[in-house]
All heavy atoms as an XYZ file, in Angstrom:
774
protein
N      68.043     95.555     66.163
C      69.358     96.042     66.334
C      70.131     95.879     65.092
O      70.038     94.860     64.445
C      69.991     95.448     67.553
C      71.383     94.935     67.386
S      72.098     94.222     68.867
C      71.865     92.511     68.491
N      70.911     96.914     64.747
C      71.821     96.812     63.619
C      73.039     96.065     64.074
O      73.798     96.574     64.911
C      72.174     98.188     62.985
O      70.963     98.811     62.523
C      73.111     98.054     61.894
N      73.210     94.809     63.642
C      74.339     94.019     64.061
C      75.657     94.568     63.411
O      75.627     95.088     62.306
C      74.249     92.543     63.661
O      73.002     92.119     63.899
N      76.729     94.301     64.015
C      78.070     94.703     63.484
C      79.067     93.564     63.710
O      79.139     93.015     64.802
C      78.556     96.017     64.172
C      79.771     96.558     63.389
C      78.764     95.902     65.617
C      80.150     97.954     63.722
N      79.761     93.235     62.647
C      80.909     92.328     62.753
C      82.121     93.117     62.782
O      82.517     93.801     61.773
C      80.864     91.378     61.580
C      81.974     90.393     61.590
O      83.086     90.672     62.111
N      81.684     89.123     61.184
N      82.808     93.223     63.885
C      84.014     94.098     64.017
C      85.097     93.732     63.012
O      85.804     94.617     62.594
C      84.564     93.995     65.396
C      83.607     94.528     66.535
C      84.192     94.343     67.946
C      83.235     95.973     66.355
N      85.174     92.497     62.605
C      86.198     92.075     61.689
C      85.922     92.473     60.240
O      86.904     92.673     59.491
C      86.407     90.566     61.866
N      84.648     92.558     59.878
C      84.376     92.819     58.458
C      83.570     94.107     58.132
O      83.554     94.474     57.010
C      83.693     91.564     57.822
O      82.450     91.379     58.554
N      82.812     94.575     59.075
C      81.959     95.721     58.799
C      82.627     97.108     58.927
O      82.176     98.067     58.239
C      80.729     95.710     59.689
C      79.808     94.485     59.357
O      79.958     93.949     58.227
O      78.929     94.195     60.203
N      83.575     97.272     59.733
C      84.259     98.537     59.850
C      85.456     98.588     58.950
O      86.289     97.716     58.932
C      84.678     98.731     61.391
C      83.518     98.711     62.263
C      85.462    100.067     61.459
C      83.898     98.751     63.782
N      85.469     99.620     58.051
C      86.554     99.749     57.123
C      87.902     99.778     57.820
O      88.075    100.333     58.821
C      86.236    101.078     56.370
C      84.770    101.270     56.562
C      84.471    100.688     57.893
N      88.844     99.142     57.203
C      90.174     99.031     57.802
C      90.919    100.358     58.021
O      91.780    100.530     58.828
C      91.037     98.099     56.967
O      91.328     98.670     55.660
N      90.499    101.393     57.211
C      91.183    102.754     57.311
C      90.609    103.430     58.556
O      91.217    104.519     58.878
C      90.901    103.504     56.111
C      91.715    102.949     54.931
C      91.442    103.773     53.611
O      90.525    104.575     53.559
N      92.365    103.579     52.640
N      89.657    102.986     59.244
C      89.251    103.536     60.545
C      90.177    103.081     61.595
O      90.061    101.904     62.061
C      87.768    103.248     60.795
C      86.871    103.903     59.737
C      87.382    103.706     62.258
C      85.446    103.544     59.899
N      91.112    103.924     62.000
C      92.157    103.505     62.907
C      92.285    104.430     64.053
O      93.293    104.384     64.840
C      93.487    103.391     62.202
C      93.887    104.633     61.475
O      93.180    105.642     61.583
N      94.969    104.653     60.754
N      91.290    105.329     64.299
C      91.315    106.222     65.488
C      89.871    106.303     66.070
O      88.952    105.942     65.336
C      91.733    107.712     65.111
O      90.757    108.236     64.296
C      93.110    107.728     64.442
N      89.785    106.659     67.254
C      88.489    106.725     67.938
C      87.670    107.859     67.195
O      86.443    107.734     67.038
C      88.613    107.048     69.431
C      87.225    107.360     70.105
C      89.264    105.876     70.144
N      88.284    108.904     66.811
C      87.662    110.071     66.090
C      86.996    109.543     64.770
O      85.856    109.884     64.495
C      88.617    111.171     65.867
C      89.101    111.882     67.120
C      90.262    111.187     67.829
O      90.764    110.100     67.325
O      90.668    111.625     68.839
N      87.764    108.751     64.025
C      87.247    108.317     62.720
C      86.085    107.328     63.005
O      85.091    107.312     62.262
C      88.310    107.599     61.919
C      89.356    108.545     61.343
C      90.474    107.815     60.602
C      91.541    108.770     60.170
N      92.600    108.000     59.455
N      86.207    106.530     64.068
C      85.168    105.599     64.399
C      83.878    106.360     64.830
O      82.759    105.977     64.390
C      85.559    104.693     65.525
C      84.585    103.598     65.994
C      84.246    102.639     64.877
C      85.144    102.830     67.204
N      84.023    107.441     65.548
C      82.872    108.231     65.986
C      82.179    108.863     64.726
O      80.973    108.860     64.675
C      83.307    109.310     66.946
N      82.958    109.370     63.849
C      82.447    109.946     62.601
C      81.679    108.909     61.781
O      80.587    109.160     61.260
C      83.563    110.615     61.705
N      82.274    107.707     61.640
C      81.673    106.613     60.908
C      80.391    106.181     61.553
O      79.338    106.035     60.862
C      82.637    105.437     60.810
C      82.144    104.224     60.017
C      82.206    104.099     58.730
C      81.534    103.061     60.566
N      81.617    102.863     58.352
C      81.317    102.242     59.489
C      81.235    102.581     61.796
C      80.662    100.985     59.638
C      80.719    101.411     62.042
C      80.425    100.531     60.928
N      80.373    106.010     62.856
C      79.186    105.566     63.600
C      78.053    106.594     63.539
O      76.869    106.196     63.233
C      79.477    105.289     65.046
S      80.464    103.809     65.400
N      78.386    107.846     63.662
C      77.328    108.828     63.652
C      76.742    108.983     62.206
O      75.569    109.126     62.088
C      77.931    110.240     64.104
O      78.863    110.692     63.197
N      77.553    108.956     61.234
C      77.032    109.014     59.806
C      76.208    107.789     59.555
O      75.233    107.879     58.889
C      78.230    109.213     58.833
C      77.726    109.436     57.472
C      76.947    110.742     57.342
O      77.364    111.727     57.776
N      75.737    110.684     56.674
N      76.651    106.609     59.925
C      75.918    105.416     59.740
C      74.552    105.444     60.381
O      73.479    105.163     59.780
C      76.634    104.185     60.201
C      75.945    102.814     60.064
C      75.576    102.518     58.612
C      76.875    101.731     60.657
N      74.491    105.777     61.644
C      73.236    105.909     62.432
C      72.307    106.973     61.782
O      71.112    106.734     61.729
C      73.499    106.186     63.844
C      74.051    105.066     64.723
C      74.500    105.489     66.044
C      72.956    103.879     64.790
N      72.833    108.060     61.324
C      72.016    109.107     60.684
C      71.482    108.584     59.378
O      70.307    108.837     59.019
C      72.788    110.398     60.533
N      72.221    107.835     58.621
C      71.847    107.299     57.320
C      70.808    106.289     57.506
O      69.796    106.231     56.758
C      73.088    106.771     56.519
O      73.976    107.881     56.346
C      72.646    106.187     55.196
N      70.957    105.370     58.509
C      70.032    104.272     58.693
C      68.669    104.680     59.286
O      67.699    104.036     59.097
C      70.681    103.186     59.545
C      71.816    102.484     59.026
C      72.301    101.415     60.031
C      71.566    101.813     57.720
N      68.715    105.809     60.009
C      67.555    106.281     60.812
C      67.191    107.721     60.520
O      67.135    108.491     61.421
C      67.806    106.069     62.253
C      68.213    104.585     62.552
O      67.380    103.771     62.566
N      69.449    104.426     62.799
N      66.990    108.125     59.253
C      66.813    109.500     58.936
C      65.547    110.224     59.529
O      65.489    111.387     59.770
C      66.721    109.498     57.435
C      66.179    108.177     57.015
C      66.779    107.231     58.133
N      64.525    109.349     59.877
C      63.367    109.935     60.371
C      63.009    109.515     61.865
O      61.977    109.969     62.317
C      62.160    109.576     59.476
O      61.984    108.183     59.439
N      63.879    108.813     62.467
C      63.670    108.344     63.834
C      63.861    109.536     64.741
O      64.806    110.291     64.604
C      64.613    107.248     64.234
N      62.883    109.713     65.619
C      62.942    110.815     66.549
C      62.765    110.317     67.971
O      62.291    109.212     68.218
C      61.810    111.880     66.285
O      60.530    111.276     66.384
C      61.988    112.504     64.904
N      63.119    111.168     68.912
C      63.010    110.797     70.388
C      62.385    112.013     71.081
O      62.688    113.180     70.748
C      64.375    110.505     71.003
N      61.526    111.745     72.060
C      61.060    112.831     72.943
C      62.180    113.073     73.983
O      62.557    112.205     74.753
C      59.777    112.335     73.674
C      58.737    112.088     72.648
C      59.352    113.426     74.635
C      57.445    111.434     73.171
N      62.658    114.281     74.048
C      63.702    114.600     74.890
C      63.328    115.631     75.994
O      64.145    116.053     76.807
C      64.926    115.256     74.095
C      65.490    114.260     73.177
C      66.707    114.772     72.429
O      66.899    116.003     72.354
O      67.504    113.919     71.877
N      62.083    115.913     76.034
C      61.468    116.834     77.025
C      60.055    117.119     76.665
O      59.556    116.628     75.618
N      59.381    117.784     77.551
C      57.939    118.061     77.350
C      57.842    118.949     76.027
O      58.362    120.049     75.955
C      57.343    118.842     78.526
C      55.886    119.233     78.279
C      57.495    118.020     79.727
N      57.140    118.432     75.079
C      56.973    119.122     73.806
C      58.153    119.297     72.982
O      58.202    120.108     72.012
N      59.166    118.453     73.225
C      60.426    118.636     72.456
C      60.914    117.288     71.905
O      61.181    116.399     72.649
C      61.505    119.215     73.341
C      62.837    119.481     72.687
C      62.993    120.513     71.821
C      63.878    118.658     72.861
C      64.156    120.833     71.135
C      65.104    118.872     72.233
C      65.213    119.932     71.374
O      66.414    120.206     70.706
N      60.968    117.176     70.605
C      61.432    115.967     69.952
C      62.566    116.409     69.054
O      62.671    117.494     68.565
C      60.394    115.238     69.135
O      59.922    116.121     68.119
C      59.200    114.758     69.972
N      63.463    115.431     68.806
C      64.641    115.720     67.994
C      65.055    114.418     67.260
O      64.681    113.278     67.711
C      65.833    116.179     68.887
C      66.989    116.771     68.134
C      66.639    117.943     67.288
O      66.331    118.994     67.874
O      66.710    117.836     66.052
N      65.653    114.414     66.200
C      66.113    113.289     65.490
C      67.116    112.588     66.319
O      67.977    113.300     67.015
C      66.702    113.682     64.067
C      65.642    114.102     63.089
C      66.189    114.181     61.705
N      67.279    115.162     61.665
C      68.181    115.147     60.696
N      68.153    114.364     59.693
N      69.180    116.095     60.730
N      67.109    111.303     66.329
C      68.014    110.526     67.196
C      69.509    110.462     66.779
O      70.363    110.340     67.559
C      67.522    109.030     67.454
C      66.162    109.063     68.196
C      67.468    108.198     66.176
N      69.706    110.665     65.447
C      71.004    110.681     64.928
C      71.188    111.684     63.918
O      70.447    111.751     62.941
C      71.401    109.309     64.347
N      72.163    112.616     64.123
C      72.468    113.691     63.180
C      73.988    113.762     63.000
O      74.768    113.700     63.973
C      71.903    115.026     63.634
C      70.436    114.991     63.816
C      69.914    116.231     64.453
O      70.177    117.293     63.922
N      69.152    116.121     65.542
N      74.433    113.902     61.785
C      75.852    113.972     61.555
C      75.989    114.782     60.188
O      75.505    114.428     59.184
C      76.463    112.629     61.400
O      77.829    112.647     61.193
N      76.842    115.822     60.184
C      76.997    116.617     59.012
C      78.307    117.394     59.117
O      78.835    117.633     60.200
N      78.800    117.778     57.946
C      80.010    118.569     57.875
C      79.579    120.000     57.598
O      78.798    120.287     56.685
C      80.949    118.035     56.740
C      82.145    118.954     56.609
C      81.402    116.572     57.064
N      80.175    120.954     58.398
C      79.859    122.377     58.313
C      81.133    123.152     58.256
O      82.173    122.783     58.888
C      79.007    122.755     59.457
C      77.660    122.049     59.564
C      77.580    120.856     60.285
C      76.613    122.581     58.944
C      76.341    120.193     60.311
C      75.322    121.944     58.976
C      75.254    120.700     59.641
N      81.045    124.245     57.501
C      82.193    125.168     57.444
C      82.077    126.147     58.573
O      80.990    126.738     58.802
C      82.235    125.925     56.091
C      83.285    126.928     56.033
C      84.663    126.556     55.906
C      82.986    128.250     55.992
C      85.686    127.532     55.805
C      83.948    129.231     55.888
C      85.282    128.850     55.810
O      86.270    129.853     55.741
N      83.185    126.397     59.329
C      83.204    127.318     60.395
C      84.095    128.452     59.982
O      85.367    128.327     59.971
C      83.734    126.658     61.741
C      83.779    127.747     62.841
C      82.878    125.459     62.068
N      83.477    129.556     59.595
C      84.270    130.700     59.027
C      85.225    131.306     60.073
O      86.263    131.799     59.706
C      83.292    131.775     58.553
N      84.858    131.175     61.343
C      85.652    131.854     62.394
C      87.133    131.304     62.368
O      88.080    132.050     62.691
C      85.004    131.664     63.722
N      87.327    130.002     62.057
C      88.692    129.495     62.010
C      88.992    128.906     60.733
O      89.972    128.114     60.565
C      88.945    128.546     63.133
C      88.124    127.284     63.155
O      87.282    127.183     62.275
O      88.398    126.417     64.018
N      88.127    129.079     59.654
C      88.342    128.646     58.356
C      88.594    127.145     58.261
O      89.545    126.651     57.569
C      89.570    129.388     57.674
C      89.641    129.190     56.191
O      88.647    129.047     55.501
N      90.848    129.157     55.664
N      87.739    126.347     58.982
C      87.829    124.905     58.977
C      86.489    124.248     58.747
O      85.492    124.899     59.067
C      88.427    124.412     60.320
C      89.830    124.809     60.496
C      90.388    124.265     61.786
C      91.846    124.743     62.067
N      92.375    124.333     63.267
N      86.530    123.057     58.291
C      85.306    122.255     58.200
C      85.321    121.351     59.487
O      86.288    120.851     59.897
C      85.308    121.355     56.939
C      85.117    122.185     55.681
C      86.167    122.713     55.012
C      83.793    122.497     55.231
C      86.004    123.445     53.900
C      83.623    123.222     54.088
C      84.721    123.622     53.359
O      84.537    124.427     52.245
N      84.083    121.154     60.051
C      83.887    120.308     61.223
C      82.745    119.414     61.037
O      81.760    119.756     60.454
C      83.737    121.180     62.465
C      84.839    122.160     62.718
C      84.831    122.776     64.071
N      85.062    121.900     65.140
C      86.293    121.479     65.539
N      87.412    121.891     64.883
N      86.450    120.628     66.548
N      82.911    118.147     61.465
C      81.770    117.256     61.454
C      81.073    117.440     62.847
O      81.697    117.268     63.895
C      82.200    115.771     61.360
C      81.018    114.818     61.562
C      81.269    113.432     61.093
N      81.537    113.356     59.675
C      80.518    113.311     58.680
N      79.298    113.364     59.059
N      80.886    113.250     57.427
N      79.857    117.852     62.822
C      78.982    118.025     63.996
C      78.148    116.794     64.177
O      77.419    116.407     63.236
C      78.175    119.321     63.912
C      79.043    120.599     63.719
C      78.088    121.801     63.611
C      80.004    120.780     64.840
N      78.188    116.235     65.382
C      77.450    114.993     65.639
C      76.548    115.172     66.801
O      76.880    115.862     67.790
C      78.544    113.933     66.010
C      79.481    113.662     64.833
C      77.904    112.625     66.469
C      80.700    112.823     65.213
N      75.353    114.606     66.609
C      74.380    114.651     67.714
C      73.633    113.281     67.782
O      73.113    112.822     66.707
C      73.362    115.675     67.576
C      72.387    115.823     68.697
C      71.360    116.879     68.480
N      70.611    117.202     69.661
C      69.689    116.376     70.167
N      69.364    115.232     69.593
N      69.001    116.653     71.307
N      73.723    112.567     68.915
C      73.020    111.300     69.040
C      72.179    111.375     70.335
O      72.544    111.958     71.307
C      74.052    110.184     69.244
C      74.908    109.884     68.075
C      75.916    108.791     68.474
C      74.151    109.435     66.874
N      70.970    110.779     70.228
C      70.066    110.767     71.408
C      69.727    109.240     71.524
O      68.880    108.739     70.793
C      68.797    111.580     71.144
O      67.924    111.423     72.223
N      70.412    108.568     72.382
C      70.289    107.083     72.514
C      69.508    106.727     73.816
O      69.918    107.267     74.801
C      71.704    106.423     72.542
C      72.570    106.756     71.331
C      73.960    106.194     71.534
C      71.921    106.204     70.050
N      68.539    105.901     73.643
C      67.749    105.470     74.826
C      68.603    104.583     75.698
O      69.355    103.727     75.155
C      66.521    104.743     74.395
C      65.694    104.277     75.533
C      64.356    103.629     75.101
O      64.025    103.607     73.920
O      63.735    102.998     75.908
N      68.540    104.728     76.985
C      69.320    103.945     77.936
C      68.316    103.164     78.819
O      67.344    103.736     79.314
C      70.183    104.843     78.776
C      70.914    104.050     79.811
C      71.151    105.630     77.984
N      68.553    101.884     79.008
C      67.634    101.055     79.800
C      67.753    101.537     81.251
O      68.758    101.947     81.752
C      68.270     99.635     79.769
O      67.648     98.851     80.817
N      66.569    101.528     81.987
C      66.544    101.876     83.333
C      67.406    101.036     84.226
O      67.807    101.418     85.330
C      65.094    101.704     83.793
C      64.293    101.489     82.485
C      65.317    101.077     81.408
N      67.816     99.862     83.725
C      68.664     98.906     84.516
C      70.046     99.541     84.753
O      70.839     99.065     85.590
C      68.864     97.610     83.774
C      67.538     96.805     83.674
O      66.654     97.096     84.487
O      67.393     95.977     82.741
N      70.401    100.614     83.975
C      71.732    101.207     84.132
C      72.070    101.705     85.595
O      73.167    101.839     86.008
C      71.983    102.371     83.128
C      71.282    103.665     83.564
N      69.990    103.941     83.430
C      71.878    104.704     84.205
C      69.724    105.102     83.933
N      70.859    105.634     84.388
N      70.972    101.981     86.331
C      71.082    102.476     87.704
C      71.549    101.426     88.681
O      72.185    101.696     89.636
C      69.847    103.153     88.125
C      69.640    104.432     87.316
C      68.332    105.186     87.817
O      67.839    104.878     88.865
O      67.896    106.101     87.055
N      71.209    100.177     88.375
C      71.452     99.120     89.397
C      72.331     98.000     88.825
O      72.814     97.200     89.604
C      70.067     98.453     89.820
N      72.560     98.010     87.503
C      73.387     96.947     86.948
C      74.896     97.230     87.097
O      75.310     98.287     87.445
N      75.619     96.185     86.864
C      77.123     96.258     87.016
C      77.810     96.329     85.705
O      79.060     96.043     85.673
N      77.143     96.526     84.633
C      77.776     96.506     83.293
C      78.425     97.923     82.962
O      78.185     98.892     83.622
C      76.748     96.154     82.245
C      75.953     94.881     82.328
C      74.904     94.742     81.335
C      76.925     93.669     82.341
N      79.178     97.897     81.921
C      79.763     99.125     81.394
C      78.606     99.996     80.857
O      77.587     99.532     80.375
C      80.740     98.902     80.274
C      81.957     98.069     80.653
C      82.857     98.840     81.532
C      84.176     98.096     81.785
N      85.072     98.800     82.557
N      78.746    101.334     80.964
C      77.633    102.247     80.625
C      77.058    102.050     79.232
O      75.861    102.084     79.037
C      78.243    103.610     80.700
C      79.448    103.467     81.686
C      79.898    102.059     81.434
N      77.905    101.777     78.239
C      77.437    101.621     76.872
C      76.626    100.352     76.661
O      75.829    100.197     75.719
C      78.635    101.604     75.863
C      79.662    100.564     76.170
C      79.695     99.293     75.763
C      80.864    100.751     76.886
N      80.780     98.631     76.203
C      81.604     99.569     76.926
C      81.448    101.829     77.549
C      82.739     99.422     77.570
C      82.642    101.703     78.139
C      83.295    100.396     78.192
N      76.711     99.381     77.607
C      75.981     98.146     77.458
C      74.492     98.313     77.791
O      73.635     97.389     77.557
C      76.538     97.057     78.354
C      77.986     96.657     77.852
C      78.575     95.579     78.673
O      79.036     95.898     79.782
N      78.718     94.427     78.154
N      74.059     99.471     78.252
C      72.637     99.753     78.520
C      71.953    100.469     77.436
O      70.809    100.765     77.538
C      72.587    100.446     79.870
C      72.988     99.631     81.025
C      74.230     99.806     81.581
C      72.126     98.606     81.544
C      74.637     99.024     82.622
C      72.555     97.899     82.624
C      73.800     98.008     83.132
O      74.206     97.237     84.157
N      72.672    100.917     76.425
C      72.120    101.675     75.313
C      71.197    100.723     74.441
O      71.601     99.660     74.140
C      73.248    102.347     74.425
C      72.631    102.977     73.199
C      74.019    103.300     75.217
N      70.016    101.204     74.175
C      69.038    100.463     73.418
C      69.248    100.695     71.943
O      69.675    101.757     71.432
C      67.673    100.889     73.842
C      67.373    100.749     75.326
C      67.499     99.313     75.834
O      66.723     98.466     75.381
N      68.420     99.090     76.633
N      68.822     99.721     71.148
C      68.958     99.842     69.680
C      67.984    100.792     69.106
O      66.861    100.962     69.619
C      68.676     98.480     69.061
C      69.725     97.386     69.372
C      69.398     96.688     70.750
O      68.284     96.924     71.320
O      70.257     95.999     71.280
N      68.301    101.480     68.034
C      67.413    102.376     67.262
C      66.605    101.610     66.322
O      65.412    101.785     66.138
C      68.231    103.537     66.580
C      68.948    104.355     67.666
C      67.281    104.390     65.796
C      69.948    105.385     67.031
N      67.263    100.765     65.508
C      66.634     99.997     64.447
C      67.309     98.715     64.211
O      68.376     98.402     64.844
C      66.552    100.803     63.121
O      67.862    100.965     62.639
N      66.838     97.928     63.281
C      67.559     96.662     62.866
C      67.938     96.667     61.406
O      67.999     95.652     60.780
C      66.698     95.450     63.231
C      65.385     95.459     62.528
O      65.104     96.322     61.744
N      64.556     94.471     62.830
N      68.195     97.829     60.814
C      68.511     97.983     59.510
C      70.015     97.530     59.225
O      70.855     97.911     60.013
C      68.413     99.522     59.048
O      67.157     99.946     59.409
C      68.625     99.635     57.597
N      70.186     96.618     58.267
C      71.586     96.195     57.988
C      72.457     97.338     57.573
O      72.016     98.286     56.894
C      71.384     95.127     56.917
C      69.985     94.845     56.829
C      69.202     96.033     57.368
N      73.783     97.154     57.808
C      74.757     98.152     57.326
C      74.928     98.064     55.843
O      75.272     97.020     55.316
C      76.136     97.942     58.098
C      75.964     98.086     59.570
C      77.163     98.889     57.504
C      77.183     97.712     60.343
N      74.727     99.147     55.081
C      74.929     99.154     53.655
C      76.412     98.830     53.302
O      77.307     99.209     54.009
C      74.568    100.526     53.219
C      73.756    101.151     54.350
C      74.269    100.482     55.619
N      76.573     98.237     52.174
C      77.948     97.845     51.711
C      78.828     99.081     51.577
O      80.080     98.969     51.869
C      77.812     97.132     50.377
N      78.324    100.198     51.218
C      79.117    101.422     51.027
C      79.812    101.837     52.309
O      80.871    102.414     52.285
C      78.326    102.546     50.529
N      79.224    101.466     53.458
C      79.817    101.856     54.762
C      80.905    100.858     55.179
O      81.641    101.093     56.074
C      78.705    101.933     55.826
C      78.071    103.216     55.867
C      76.966    103.488     55.104
C      78.529    104.282     56.697
C      76.260    104.705     55.109
C      77.919    105.525     56.738
C      76.774    105.744     55.877
N      80.964     99.702     54.478
C      81.876     98.694     54.949
C      83.220     98.745     54.131
O      84.165     98.002     54.512
C      81.242     97.266     54.706
C      80.034     96.993     55.548
C      79.496     95.689     55.253
C      78.262     95.385     56.034
N      77.773     93.981     55.906
N      83.275     99.515     53.157
C      84.458     99.573     52.335
C      85.294    100.809     52.541
O      84.734    101.790     52.959
C      84.089     99.432     50.861
O      83.321    100.515     50.457
N      86.561    100.776     52.251
C      87.435    101.938     52.382
C      87.125    102.994     51.360
O      86.648    102.817     50.343
C      88.964    101.519     52.357
C      89.386    100.785     53.542
O      89.001    101.245     54.699
N      90.092     99.742     53.433
């Protein structure tokens, strides 16, 4: 599992849930560029994808995020919060570039 220290690993300029989601998705995609998951019969996809794309229809750039996170089967019977059943993708440490503003 990639450990995280909430006090020192997340840059202080991340002050909204949206910025946190963008940071997390980019970090997971960077740490796990070749990790894939079977999502259906004959269908695999990368577990973490995050990129910025230009949308000509409204002349804006958007970060498109896709995560495929394994969930423990215990989620059906356990009493924990839903996110507590998500399984780790890797144990790669967070690079210093992701910890600074």
